[in-house]
A tleap script that builds the chain and sets N, CA, C and O, in Angstrom:
source leaprc.protein.ff14SB
mol = sequence {
  NMET TRP SER ASP PRO ILE ALA ASP MET LEU
  THR ARG ILE ARG ASN ALA ASN SER VAL TYR
  LYS GLU SER VAL GLU ILE PRO ALA SER ASN
  LEU LYS LYS SER ILE LEU ASP ILE LEU LYS
  ARG GLU GLY TYR ILE LEU ASP TYR LYS PHE
  ILE ASP ASP GLY LYS GLN GLY ILE LEU LYS
  VAL ASN LEU LYS TYR LYS GLY SER ARG ARG
  ASP LYS LYS SER ALA ILE GLU GLY ILE VAL
  ARG VAL SER LYS ALA GLY ARG ARG VAL TYR
  VAL ASN SER ARG SER ILE PRO LYS VAL LYS
  GLY GLY LEU GLY ILE ALA ILE LEU SER THR
  SER LYS GLY LEU MET THR ASP LYS GLU ALA
  ARG GLU ASN ASN VAL GLY GLY GLU VAL ILE
  CYS TYR VAL CTRP
}
set mol.1.N position { 0.842 -1.191 0.000 }
set mol.1.CA position { 0.000 0.000 0.000 }
set mol.1.C position { 0.880 1.244 0.000 }
set mol.1.O position { 1.861 1.324 0.740 }
set mol.2.N position { 0.517 2.214 -0.839 }
set mol.2.CA position { 1.266 3.460 -0.919 }
set mol.2.C position { 0.654 4.478 0.019 }
set mol.2.O position { -0.545 4.453 0.299 }
set mol.3.N position { 1.493 5.365 0.496 }
set mol.3.CA position { 0.970 6.411 1.366 }
set mol.3.C position { 0.347 7.539 0.544 }
set mol.3.O position { -0.526 8.254 1.036 }
set mol.4.N position { 0.790 7.703 -0.705 }
set mol.4.CA position { 0.260 8.760 -1.564 }
set mol.4.C position { 0.057 8.220 -2.982 }
set mol.4.O position { 0.996 8.216 -3.777 }
set mol.5.N position { -1.155 7.764 -3.307 }
set mol.5.CA position { -1.397 7.172 -4.625 }
set mol.5.C position { -1.220 8.151 -5.794 }
set mol.5.O position { -0.847 7.736 -6.891 }
set mol.6.N position { -1.485 9.453 -5.569 }
set mol.6.CA position { -1.315 10.439 -6.642 }
set mol.6.C position { 0.163 10.606 -6.961 }
set mol.6.O position { 0.545 10.662 -8.130 }
set mol.7.N position { 1.000 10.685 -5.924 }
set mol.7.CA position { 2.447 10.783 -6.144 }
set mol.7.C position { 2.966 9.545 -6.862 }
set mol.7.O position { 3.855 9.641 -7.708 }
set mol.8.N position { 2.410 8.378 -6.524 }
set mol.8.CA position { 2.788 7.139 -7.199 }
set mol.8.C position { 2.432 7.202 -8.681 }
set mol.8.O position { 3.230 6.799 -9.527 }
set mol.9.N position { 1.240 7.705 -9.000 }
set mol.9.CA position { 0.821 7.826 -10.394 }
set mol.9.C position { 1.752 8.767 -11.168 }
set mol.9.O position { 2.185 8.445 -12.274 }
set mol.10.N position { 2.053 9.921 -10.586 }
set mol.10.CA position { 2.917 10.891 -11.250 }
set mol.10.C position { 4.317 10.327 -11.456 }
set mol.10.O position { 4.941 10.579 -12.486 }
set mol.11.N position { 4.816 9.563 -10.482 }
set mol.11.CA position { 6.135 8.946 -10.592 }
set mol.11.C position { 6.152 7.889 -11.690 }
set mol.11.O position { 7.122 7.791 -12.441 }
set mol.12.N position { 5.094 7.104 -11.787 }
set mol.12.CA position { 5.010 6.099 -12.852 }
set mol.12.C position { 5.019 6.761 -14.224 }
set mol.12.O position { 5.695 6.286 -15.137 }
set mol.13.N position { 4.275 7.856 -14.377 }
set mol.13.CA position { 4.248 8.584 -15.652 }
set mol.13.C position { 5.629 9.182 -15.946 }
set mol.13.O position { 6.117 9.089 -17.072 }
set mol.14.N position { 6.254 9.791 -14.945 }
set mol.14.CA position { 7.585 10.395 -15.111 }
set mol.14.C position { 8.611 9.347 -15.526 }
set mol.14.O position { 9.401 9.583 -16.440 }
set mol.15.N position { 8.607 8.181 -14.855 }
set mol.15.CA position { 9.573 7.125 -15.159 }
set mol.15.C position { 9.343 6.536 -16.551 }
set mol.15.O position { 10.305 6.284 -17.276 }
set mol.16.N position { 8.091 6.315 -16.930 }
set mol.16.CA position { 7.791 5.778 -18.256 }
set mol.16.C position { 8.194 6.769 -19.349 }
set mol.16.O position { 8.667 6.367 -20.412 }
set mol.17.N position { 8.006 8.064 -19.086 }
set mol.17.CA position { 8.410 9.111 -20.028 }
set mol.17.C position { 9.913 9.122 -20.238 }
set mol.17.O position { 10.384 9.304 -21.360 }
set mol.18.N position { 10.670 8.927 -19.161 }
set mol.18.CA position { 12.126 9.029 -19.244 }
set mol.18.C position { 12.744 7.905 -20.076 }
set mol.18.O position { 13.843 8.071 -20.605 }
set mol.19.N position { 12.058 6.759 -20.204 }
set mol.19.CA position { 12.567 5.658 -21.029 }
set mol.19.C position { 11.726 5.485 -22.298 }
set mol.19.O position { 11.830 4.459 -22.970 }
set mol.20.N position { 10.890 6.482 -22.633 }
set mol.20.CA position { 10.102 6.528 -23.859 }
set mol.20.C position { 9.194 5.309 -24.041 }
set mol.20.O position { 9.109 4.754 -25.136 }
set mol.21.N position { 8.522 4.899 -22.975 }
set mol.21.CA position { 7.529 3.816 -23.064 }
set mol.21.C position { 6.294 4.351 -23.789 }
set mol.21.O position { 5.971 5.536 -23.708 }
set mol.22.N position { 5.617 3.458 -24.494 }
set mol.22.CA position { 4.398 3.843 -25.202 }
set mol.22.C position { 3.241 4.037 -24.228 }
set mol.22.O position { 2.417 4.934 -24.408 }
set mol.23.N position { 3.178 3.181 -23.179 }
set mol.23.CA position { 2.079 3.273 -22.221 }
set mol.23.C position { 2.560 2.851 -20.837 }
set mol.23.O position { 3.627 2.257 -20.682 }
set mol.24.N position { 1.744 3.174 -19.839 }
set mol.24.CA position { 2.033 2.813 -18.455 }
set mol.24.C position { 0.717 2.442 -17.780 }
set mol.24.O position { -0.322 3.041 -18.056 }
set mol.25.N position { 0.770 1.446 -16.888 }
set mol.25.CA position { -0.432 1.008 -16.181 }
set mol.25.C position { -0.402 1.493 -14.739 }
set mol.25.O position { 0.621 1.411 -14.059 }
set mol.26.N position { -1.552 2.002 -14.287 }
set mol.26.CA position { -1.677 2.617 -12.965 }
set mol.26.C position { -2.937 2.067 -12.308 }
set mol.26.O position { -3.962 1.943 -12.978 }
set mol.27.N position { -2.897 1.731 -11.009 }
set mol.27.CA position { -4.139 1.343 -10.317 }
set mol.27.C position { -5.163 2.481 -10.387 }
set mol.27.O position { -4.805 3.646 -10.212 }
set mol.28.N position { -6.407 2.156 -10.637 }
set mol.28.CA position { -7.435 3.169 -10.933 }
set mol.28.C position { -8.064 3.780 -9.684 }
set mol.28.O position { -8.156 3.143 -8.635 }
set mol.29.N position { -8.490 5.022 -9.828 }
set mol.29.CA position { -9.356 5.709 -8.865 }
set mol.29.C position { -10.011 6.866 -9.608 }
set mol.29.O position { -9.543 7.267 -10.674 }
set mol.30.N position { -11.087 7.400 -9.052 }
set mol.30.CA position { -11.798 8.493 -9.714 }
set mol.30.C position { -10.959 9.762 -9.773 }
set mol.30.O position { -11.018 10.485 -10.768 }
set mol.31.N position { -10.178 10.053 -8.733 }
set mol.31.CA position { -9.319 11.232 -8.728 }
set mol.31.C position { -8.254 11.116 -9.815 }
set mol.31.O position { -7.966 12.092 -10.508 }
set mol.32.N position { -7.671 9.934 -9.967 }
set mol.32.CA position { -6.668 9.725 -11.018 }
set mol.32.C position { -7.287 9.893 -12.399 }
set mol.32.O position { -6.652 10.447 -13.296 }
set mol.33.N position { -8.531 9.416 -12.584 }
set mol.33.CA position { -9.225 9.596 -13.860 }
set mol.33.C position { -9.412 11.074 -14.164 }
set mol.33.O position { -9.230 11.507 -15.302 }
set mol.34.N position { -9.776 11.848 -13.146 }
set mol.34.CA position { -9.979 13.289 -13.340 }
set mol.34.C position { -8.671 13.979 -13.725 }
set mol.34.O position { -8.657 14.854 -14.591 }
set mol.35.N position { -7.574 13.583 -13.081 }
set mol.35.CA position { -6.264 14.163 -13.418 }
set mol.35.C position { -5.889 13.799 -14.850 }
set mol.35.O position { -5.399 14.644 -15.599 }
set mol.36.N position { -6.118 12.535 -15.233 }
set mol.36.CA position { -5.806 12.099 -16.602 }
set mol.36.C position { -6.695 12.790 -17.627 }
set mol.36.O position { -6.243 13.064 -18.739 }
set mol.37.N position { -7.958 13.081 -17.278 }
set mol.37.CA position { -8.833 13.846 -18.173 }
set mol.37.C position { -8.230 15.215 -18.467 }
set mol.37.O position { -8.234 15.666 -19.612 }
set mol.38.N position { -7.713 15.875 -17.434 }
set mol.38.CA position { -7.095 17.191 -17.613 }
set mol.38.C position { -5.830 17.067 -18.461 }
set mol.38.O position { -5.616 17.873 -19.367 }
set mol.39.N position { -4.985 16.065 -18.178 }
set mol.39.CA position { -3.757 15.884 -18.959 }
set mol.39.C position { -4.072 15.611 -20.431 }
set mol.39.O position { -3.356 16.085 -21.314 }
set mol.40.N position { -5.128 14.858 -20.700 }
set mol.40.CA position { -5.531 14.580 -22.091 }
set mol.40.C position { -6.049 15.849 -22.760 }
set mol.40.O position { -5.674 16.157 -23.891 }
set mol.41.N position { -6.912 16.585 -22.056 }
set mol.41.CA position { -7.495 17.809 -22.601 }
set mol.41.C position { -6.427 18.858 -22.913 }
set mol.41.O position { -6.539 19.596 -23.891 }
set mol.42.N position { -5.392 18.918 -22.075 }
set mol.42.CA position { -4.327 19.904 -22.263 }
set mol.42.C position { -3.238 19.420 -23.227 }
set mol.42.O position { -2.315 20.171 -23.542 }
set mol.43.N position { -3.339 18.165 -23.701 }
set mol.43.CA position { -2.408 17.666 -24.713 }
set mol.43.C position { -1.125 17.052 -24.178 }
set mol.43.O position { -0.144 16.955 -24.916 }
set mol.44.N position { -1.103 16.636 -22.917 }
set mol.44.CA position { 0.109 16.044 -22.347 }
set mol.44.C position { 0.157 14.518 -22.515 }
set mol.44.O position { 1.237 13.928 -22.477 }
set mol.45.N position { -0.994 13.886 -22.698 }
set mol.45.CA position { -1.036 12.441 -22.979 }
set mol.45.C position { -1.957 12.223 -24.177 }
set mol.45.O position { -2.803 13.065 -24.477 }
set mol.46.N position { -1.787 11.082 -24.866 }
set mol.46.CA position { -2.658 10.775 -26.001 }
set mol.46.C position { -4.051 10.388 -25.534 }
set mol.46.O position { -5.047 10.970 -25.964 }
set mol.47.N position { -4.112 9.388 -24.638 }
set mol.47.CA position { -5.393 8.882 -24.176 }
set mol.47.C position { -5.152 7.961 -22.987 }
set mol.47.O position { -4.009 7.639 -22.660 }
set mol.48.N position { -6.228 7.543 -22.350 }
set mol.48.CA position { -6.133 6.523 -21.310 }
set mol.48.C position { -7.365 5.635 -21.396 }
set mol.48.O position { -8.402 6.036 -21.923 }
set mol.49.N position { -7.232 4.419 -20.867 }
set mol.49.CA position { -8.318 3.448 -20.941 }
set mol.49.C position { -8.463 2.764 -19.589 }
set mol.49.O position { -7.465 2.407 -18.962 }
set mol.50.N position { -9.694 2.579 -19.139 }
set mol.50.CA position { -9.959 1.861 -17.902 }
set mol.50.C position { -10.100 0.379 -18.219 }
set mol.50.O position { -10.883 -0.005 -19.088 }
set mol.51.N position { -9.342 -0.451 -17.512 }
set mol.51.CA position { -9.406 -1.900 -17.678 }
set mol.51.C position { -9.930 -2.492 -16.378 }
set mol.51.O position { -9.330 -2.311 -15.318 }
set mol.52.N position { -11.061 -3.205 -16.465 }
set mol.52.CA position { -11.655 -3.821 -15.275 }
set mol.52.C position { -10.957 -5.147 -14.999 }
set mol.52.O position { -10.993 -6.058 -15.826 }
set mol.53.N position { -10.322 -5.252 -13.833 }
set mol.53.CA position { -9.611 -6.479 -13.468 }
set mol.53.C position { -10.319 -7.237 -12.340 }
set mol.53.O position { -9.753 -8.167 -11.766 }
set mol.54.N position { -11.535 -6.846 -12.028 }
set mol.54.CA position { -12.279 -7.503 -10.961 }
set mol.54.C position { -12.011 -6.926 -9.589 }
set mol.54.O position { -12.724 -7.241 -8.636 }
set mol.55.N position { -11.000 -6.089 -9.470 }
set mol.55.CA position { -10.685 -5.427 -8.194 }
set mol.55.C position { -10.993 -3.946 -8.355 }
set mol.55.O position { -12.136 -3.573 -8.619 }
set mol.56.N position { -9.973 -3.093 -8.196 }
set mol.56.CA position { -10.216 -1.664 -8.330 }
set mol.56.C position { -10.080 -1.190 -9.764 }
set mol.56.O position { -10.534 -0.092 -10.087 }
set mol.57.N position { -9.474 -1.976 -10.626 }
set mol.57.CA position { -9.305 -1.604 -12.020 }
set mol.57.C position { -7.925 -1.029 -12.283 }
set mol.57.O position { -7.183 -0.697 -11.358 }
set mol.58.N position { -7.598 -0.918 -13.559 }
set mol.58.CA position { -6.294 -0.406 -13.989 }
set mol.58.C position { -6.534 0.673 -15.033 }
set mol.58.O position { -7.409 0.539 -15.890 }
set mol.59.N position { -5.751 1.742 -14.956 }
set mol.59.CA position { -5.773 2.781 -15.978 }
set mol.59.C position { -4.540 2.598 -16.855 }
set mol.59.O position { -3.413 2.676 -16.366 }
set mol.60.N position { -4.746 2.357 -18.141 }
set mol.60.CA position { -3.633 2.235 -19.082 }
set mol.60.C position { -3.498 3.576 -19.796 }
set mol.60.O position { -4.381 3.976 -20.555 }
set mol.61.N position { -2.384 4.268 -19.547 }
set mol.61.CA position { -2.165 5.612 -20.067 }
set mol.61.C position { -1.237 5.535 -21.273 }
set mol.61.O position { -0.125 5.016 -21.170 }
set mol.62.N position { -1.691 6.051 -22.422 }
set mol.62.CA position { -0.865 6.121 -23.621 }
set mol.62.C position { -0.155 7.474 -23.640 }
set mol.62.O position { -0.793 8.525 -23.703 }
set mol.63.N position { 1.171 7.428 -23.584 }
set mol.63.CA position { 1.962 8.650 -23.482 }
set mol.63.C position { 2.168 9.298 -24.849 }
set mol.63.O position { 2.081 8.635 -25.883 }
set mol.64.N position { 2.440 10.591 -24.837 }
set mol.64.CA position { 2.561 11.361 -26.071 }
set mol.64.C position { 3.998 11.840 -26.235 }
set mol.64.O position { 4.626 12.297 -25.279 }
set mol.65.N position { 4.509 11.730 -27.459 }
set mol.65.CA position { 5.864 12.183 -27.779 }
set mol.65.C position { 5.830 13.056 -29.018 }
set mol.65.O position { 4.944 12.928 -29.863 }
set mol.66.N position { 6.819 13.954 -29.114 }
set mol.66.CA position { 6.935 14.851 -30.263 }
set mol.66.C position { 8.174 14.458 -31.063 }
set mol.66.O position { 9.111 13.877 -30.516 }
set mol.67.N position { 8.177 14.769 -32.335 }
set mol.67.CA position { 9.356 14.545 -33.162 }
set mol.67.C position { 9.399 13.162 -33.773 }
set mol.67.O position { 8.479 12.359 -33.617 }
set mol.68.N position { 10.510 12.900 -34.487 }
set mol.68.CA position { 10.691 11.611 -35.153 }
set mol.68.C position { 11.225 10.581 -34.167 }
set mol.68.O position { 11.427 10.879 -32.990 }
set mol.69.N position { 11.453 9.366 -34.658 }
set mol.69.CA position { 11.954 8.305 -33.784 }
set mol.69.C position { 13.301 8.650 -33.165 }
set mol.69.O position { 13.550 8.365 -31.994 }
set mol.70.N position { 14.161 9.263 -33.958 }
set mol.70.CA position { 15.512 9.583 -33.463 }
set mol.70.C position { 15.504 10.799 -32.542 }
set mol.70.O position { 16.271 10.864 -31.581 }
set mol.71.N position { 14.644 11.750 -32.838 }
set mol.71.CA position { 14.599 13.005 -32.068 }
set mol.71.C position { 13.373 13.058 -31.164 }
set mol.71.O position { 12.731 14.100 -31.031 }
set mol.72.N position { 13.061 11.937 -30.552 }
set mol.72.CA position { 11.856 11.836 -29.714 }
set mol.72.C position { 11.968 12.735 -28.495 }
set mol.72.O position { 12.968 12.704 -27.778 }
set mol.73.N position { 10.923 13.543 -28.262 }
set mol.73.CA position { 10.837 14.368 -27.057 }
set mol.73.C position { 9.488 14.125 -26.413 }
set mol.73.O position { 8.469 14.032 -27.097 }
set mol.74.N position { 9.487 14.026 -25.121 }
set mol.74.CA position { 8.253 13.786 -24.385 }
set mol.74.C position { 7.399 15.047 -24.363 }
set mol.74.O position { 7.925 16.158 -24.289 }
set mol.75.N position { 6.085 14.875 -24.428 }
set mol.75.CA position { 5.173 16.015 -24.305 }
set mol.75.C position { 5.204 16.558 -22.878 }
set mol.75.O position { 4.958 17.743 -22.656 }
set mol.76.N position { 5.508 15.682 -21.906 }
set mol.76.CA position { 5.631 16.099 -20.506 }
set mol.76.C position { 7.109 16.244 -20.183 }
set mol.76.O position { 7.825 15.248 -20.074 }
set mol.77.N position { 7.571 17.497 -20.027 }
set mol.77.CA position { 8.970 17.719 -19.661 }
set mol.77.C position { 9.175 17.527 -18.167 }
set mol.77.O position { 10.224 17.054 -17.731 }
set mol.78.N position { 8.174 17.893 -17.390 }
set mol.78.CA position { 8.254 17.735 -15.940 }
set mol.78.C position { 6.869 17.586 -15.336 }
set mol.78.O position { 5.903 18.190 -15.801 }
set mol.79.N position { 6.791 16.772 -14.292 }
set mol.79.CA position { 5.523 16.580 -13.579 }
set mol.79.C position { 5.873 16.403 -12.103 }
set mol.79.O position { 6.584 15.466 -11.740 }
set mol.80.N position { 5.371 17.303 -11.250 }
set mol.80.CA position { 5.788 17.354 -9.849 }
set mol.80.C position { 4.573 17.413 -8.934 }
set mol.80.O position { 3.638 18.175 -9.182 }
set mol.81.N position { 4.590 16.614 -7.885 }
set mol.81.CA position { 3.542 16.650 -6.857 }
set mol.81.C position { 3.824 17.841 -5.951 }
set mol.81.O position { 4.945 17.993 -5.466 }
set mol.82.N position { 2.833 18.680 -5.719 }
set mol.82.CA position { 3.024 19.869 -4.885 }
set mol.82.C position { 2.488 19.628 -3.478 }
set mol.82.O position { 3.239 19.704 -2.506 }
set mol.83.N position { 1.199 19.339 -3.367 }
set mol.83.CA position { 0.571 19.114 -2.072 }
set mol.83.C position { 0.773 17.660 -1.683 }
set mol.83.O position { 0.303 16.758 -2.377 }
set mol.84.N position { 1.463 17.429 -0.585 }
set mol.84.CA position { 1.761 16.064 -0.152 }
set mol.84.C position { 0.950 15.733 1.097 }
set mol.84.O position { 0.289 16.601 1.668 }
set mol.85.N position { 1.006 14.488 1.509 }
set mol.85.CA position { 0.266 14.057 2.699 }
set mol.85.C position { 0.737 14.802 3.942 }
set mol.85.O position { -0.076 15.133 4.805 }
set mol.86.N position { 2.023 15.068 4.046 }
set mol.86.CA position { 2.573 15.749 5.215 }
set mol.86.C position { 2.494 17.259 5.153 }
set mol.86.O position { 2.645 17.931 6.173 }
set mol.87.N position { 2.256 17.808 3.952 }
set mol.87.CA position { 2.206 19.262 3.788 }
set mol.87.C position { 1.235 19.620 2.677 }
set mol.87.O position { 1.588 19.582 1.498 }
set mol.88.N position { 0.031 19.964 3.047 }
set mol.88.CA position { -0.987 20.359 2.081 }
set mol.88.C position { -0.757 21.805 1.666 }
set mol.88.O position { -0.451 22.652 2.505 }
set mol.89.N position { -0.903 22.092 0.378 }
set mol.89.CA position { -0.697 23.437 -0.149 }
set mol.89.C position { -2.021 23.947 -0.704 }
set mol.89.O position { -2.546 23.408 -1.678 }
set mol.90.N position { -2.557 24.995 -0.072 }
set mol.90.CA position { -3.817 25.599 -0.498 }
set mol.90.C position { -3.558 27.022 -0.965 }
set mol.90.O position { -2.701 27.715 -0.416 }
set mol.91.N position { -4.298 27.459 -1.981 }
set mol.91.CA position { -4.179 28.825 -2.480 }
set mol.91.C position { -5.580 29.407 -2.653 }
set mol.91.O position { -6.548 28.683 -2.888 }
set mol.92.N position { -5.664 30.735 -2.531 }
set mol.92.CA position { -6.944 31.373 -2.835 }
set mol.92.C position { -6.931 31.796 -4.302 }
set mol.92.O position { -5.922 31.631 -4.987 }
set mol.93.N position { -8.033 32.334 -4.780 }
set mol.93.CA position { -8.169 32.630 -6.208 }
set mol.93.C position { -7.192 33.707 -6.687 }
set mol.93.O position { -6.877 33.761 -7.876 }
set mol.94.N position { -6.712 34.553 -5.795 }
set mol.94.CA position { -5.788 35.613 -6.182 }
set mol.94.C position { -4.326 35.172 -6.171 }
set mol.94.O position { -3.474 35.865 -6.727 }
set mol.95.N position { -4.021 34.037 -5.551 }
set mol.95.CA position { -2.619 33.609 -5.472 }
set mol.95.C position { -2.370 32.262 -6.151 }
set mol.95.O position { -1.489 31.509 -5.736 }
set mol.96.N position { -3.146 31.958 -7.196 }
set mol.96.CA position { -2.938 30.716 -7.950 }
set mol.96.C position { -1.634 30.849 -8.732 }
set mol.96.O position { -1.454 31.824 -9.462 }
set mol.97.N position { -0.720 29.885 -8.591 }
set mol.97.CA position { 0.591 30.006 -9.233 }
set mol.97.C position { 0.529 29.789 -10.741 }
set mol.97.O position { -0.322 29.058 -11.247 }
set mol.98.N position { 1.464 30.451 -11.455 }
set mol.98.CA position { 1.655 30.203 -12.880 }
set mol.98.C position { 2.876 29.298 -13.007 }
set mol.98.O position { 3.918 29.569 -12.411 }
set mol.99.N position { 2.747 28.231 -13.777 }
set mol.99.CA position { 3.827 27.258 -13.926 }
set mol.99.C position { 4.664 27.624 -15.139 }
set mol.99.O position { 4.134 27.754 -16.242 }
set mol.100.N position { 5.964 27.790 -14.948 }
set mol.100.CA position { 6.901 28.123 -16.023 }
set mol.100.C position { 6.432 29.344 -16.815 }
set mol.100.O position { 6.488 29.356 -18.044 }
set mol.101.N position { 5.977 30.354 -16.106 }
set mol.101.CA position { 5.528 31.590 -16.747 }
set mol.101.C position { 4.309 31.424 -17.631 }
set mol.101.O position { 4.134 32.178 -18.588 }
set mol.102.N position { 3.463 30.450 -17.330 }
set mol.102.CA position { 2.255 30.222 -18.103 }
set mol.102.C position { 2.414 29.134 -19.157 }
set mol.102.O position { 1.444 28.807 -19.840 }
set mol.103.N position { 3.611 28.562 -19.312 }
set mol.103.CA position { 3.829 27.499 -20.306 }
set mol.103.C position { 3.343 26.140 -19.809 }
set mol.103.O position { 3.037 25.260 -20.614 }
set mol.104.N position { 3.270 25.964 -18.500 }
set mol.104.CA position { 2.787 24.714 -17.927 }
set mol.104.C position { 1.437 24.925 -17.269 }
set mol.104.O position { 0.843 25.999 -17.362 }
set mol.105.N position { 0.959 23.868 -16.594 }
set mol.105.CA position { -0.318 23.980 -15.886 }
set mol.105.C position { -0.150 23.520 -14.442 }
set mol.105.O position { 0.705 22.695 -14.120 }
set mol.106.N position { -0.987 24.079 -13.597 }
set mol.106.CA position { -1.120 23.592 -12.232 }
set mol.106.C position { -2.500 22.954 -12.156 }
set mol.106.O position { -3.474 23.532 -12.637 }
set mol.107.N position { -2.596 21.765 -11.554 }
set mol.107.CA position { -3.886 21.107 -11.384 }
set mol.107.C position { -4.335 21.331 -9.954 }
set mol.107.O position { -3.624 20.995 -9.007 }
set mol.108.N position { -5.537 21.907 -9.804 }
set mol.108.CA position { -6.072 22.246 -8.492 }
set mol.108.C position { -7.331 21.448 -8.194 }
set mol.108.O position { -8.136 21.172 -9.084 }
set mol.109.N position { -7.487 21.082 -6.925 }
set mol.109.CA position { -8.720 20.470 -6.456 }
set mol.109.C position { -9.522 21.573 -5.783 }
set mol.109.O position { -9.139 22.069 -4.723 }
set mol.110.N position { -10.639 21.958 -6.399 }
set mol.110.CA position { -11.440 23.069 -5.895 }
set mol.110.C position { -12.806 22.567 -5.439 }
set mol.110.O position { -13.115 21.381 -5.549 }
set mol.111.N position { -13.607 23.477 -4.932 }
set mol.111.CA position { -14.967 23.120 -4.533 }
set mol.111.C position { -15.837 22.803 -5.746 }
set mol.111.O position { -16.898 22.194 -5.603 }
set mol.112.N position { -15.399 23.210 -6.937 }
set mol.112.CA position { -16.127 22.933 -8.181 }
set mol.112.C position { -15.494 21.787 -8.957 }
set mol.112.O position { -15.778 21.613 -10.142 }
set mol.113.N position { -14.640 21.002 -8.304 }
set mol.113.CA position { -13.996 19.865 -8.951 }
set mol.113.C position { -12.558 20.155 -9.338 }
set mol.113.O position { -12.037 21.234 -9.056 }
set mol.114.N position { -11.916 19.186 -9.987 }
set mol.114.CA position { -10.539 19.352 -10.436 }
set mol.114.C position { -10.498 20.255 -11.659 }
set mol.114.O position { -11.324 20.121 -12.562 }
set mol.115.N position { -9.538 21.177 -11.691 }
set mol.115.CA position { -9.395 22.069 -12.843 }
set mol.115.C position { -7.980 22.607 -12.930 }
set mol.115.O position { -7.201 22.490 -11.984 }
set mol.116.N position { -7.650 23.199 -14.074 }
set mol.116.CA position { -6.334 23.790 -14.265 }
set mol.116.C position { -6.291 25.163 -13.599 }
set mol.116.O position { -7.315 25.693 -13.169 }
set mol.117.N position { -5.084 25.728 -13.522 }
set mol.117.CA position { -4.928 27.049 -12.912 }
set mol.117.C position { -5.691 28.119 -13.694 }
set mol.117.O position { -6.260 29.031 -13.094 }
set mol.118.N position { -5.710 28.019 -15.023 }
set mol.118.CA position { -6.427 29.006 -15.846 }
set mol.118.C position { -7.927 28.949 -15.583 }
set mol.118.O position { -8.576 29.984 -15.429 }
set mol.119.N position { -8.475 27.736 -15.530 }
set mol.119.CA position { -9.909 27.572 -15.275 }
set mol.119.C position { -10.272 28.070 -13.881 }
set mol.119.O position { -11.333 28.665 -13.689 }
set mol.120.N position { -9.395 27.830 -12.910 }
set mol.120.CA position { -9.660 28.285 -11.540 }
set mol.120.C position { -9.667 29.811 -11.471 }
set mol.120.O position { -10.477 30.397 -10.753 }
set mol.121.N position { -8.757 30.458 -12.221 }
set mol.121.CA position { -8.743 31.926 -12.248 }
set mol.121.C position { -10.024 32.457 -12.891 }
set mol.121.O position { -10.610 33.428 -12.412 }
set mol.122.N position { -10.456 31.809 -13.985 }
set mol.122.CA position { -11.692 32.240 -14.666 }
set mol.122.C position { -12.914 32.072 -13.761 }
set mol.122.O position { -13.797 32.929 -13.750 }
set mol.123.N position { -12.970 30.972 -13.004 }
set mol.123.CA position { -14.102 30.710 -12.107 }
set mol.123.C position { -13.954 31.392 -10.755 }
set mol.123.O position { -14.853 31.319 -9.917 }
set mol.124.N position { -12.819 32.057 -10.539 }
set mol.124.CA position { -12.540 32.793 -9.303 }
set mol.124.C position { -12.640 31.899 -8.067 }
set mol.124.O position { -13.259 32.268 -7.069 }
set mol.125.N position { -12.011 30.699 -8.148 }
set mol.125.CA position { -11.986 29.775 -7.017 }
set mol.125.C position { -10.542 29.364 -6.725 }
set mol.125.O position { -9.700 29.317 -7.622 }
set mol.126.N position { -10.282 29.073 -5.477 }
set mol.126.CA position { -8.990 28.548 -5.056 }
set mol.126.C position { -9.160 27.105 -4.631 }
set mol.126.O position { -10.231 26.521 -4.789 }
set mol.127.N position { -8.090 26.533 -4.089 }
set mol.127.CA position { -8.176 25.158 -3.624 }
set mol.127.C position { -6.811 24.575 -3.354 }
set mol.127.O position { -5.834 25.301 -3.172 }
set mol.128.N position { -6.750 23.243 -3.328 }
set mol.128.CA position { -5.497 22.538 -3.063 }
set mol.128.C position { -4.742 22.328 -4.375 }
set mol.128.O position { -5.315 21.852 -5.355 }
set mol.129.N position { -3.456 22.683 -4.391 }
set mol.129.CA position { -2.619 22.495 -5.572 }
set mol.129.C position { -2.143 21.049 -5.584 }
set mol.129.O position { -1.343 20.649 -4.739 }
set mol.130.N position { -2.637 20.261 -6.545 }
set mol.130.CA position { -2.282 18.842 -6.627 }
set mol.130.C position { -0.884 18.666 -7.233 }
set mol.130.O position { -0.019 18.029 -6.632 }
set mol.131.N position { -0.668 19.240 -8.437 }
set mol.131.CA position { 0.626 19.058 -9.102 }
set mol.131.C position { 0.860 20.142 -10.148 }
set mol.131.O position { -0.049 20.881 -10.527 }
set mol.132.N position { 2.122 20.213 -10.605 }
set mol.132.CA position { 2.525 21.066 -11.715 }
set mol.132.C position { 2.918 20.164 -12.863 }
set mol.132.O position { 3.548 19.127 -12.656 }
set mol.133.N position { 2.548 20.553 -14.080 }
set mol.133.CA position { 2.939 19.824 -15.293 }
set mol.133.C position { 3.434 20.845 -16.312 }
set mol.133.O position { 2.799 21.877 -16.528 }
set mol.134.N position { 4.578 20.545 -16.938 }
set mol.134.CA position { 5.074 21.420 -18.015 }
set mol.134.C position { 5.776 20.590 -19.062 }
set mol.134.O position { 6.267 21.131 -20.053 }
savepdb mol mol.pdb
quit
């Protein structure tokens, strides 16, 4: 059992990206699905699929790369967990961080659900900063 399943998911994606794997399998949860929905919508992953294994299920994430075979670059340059089990990070609507000067995204858990930093600013809501992706 992991103490932080979200950090485990982000680490699996980071490790698979570093060795240019086509896909990675992650134990499923609704929060992870919501995070993957945002990553897909923002263009950081190709797609993901839920596989029912009779237990909690598995999420198979298809990773996205740019360039040719020789000059392969990952669509995700960095992915970092911000709010951890030992230190929760909350922001209000006026202090939502910009990742890499607006080139990346911050994923926030708000009272209106999971959303990116841009969407949170538009909806004028704050919340817990889950992770940064660039």
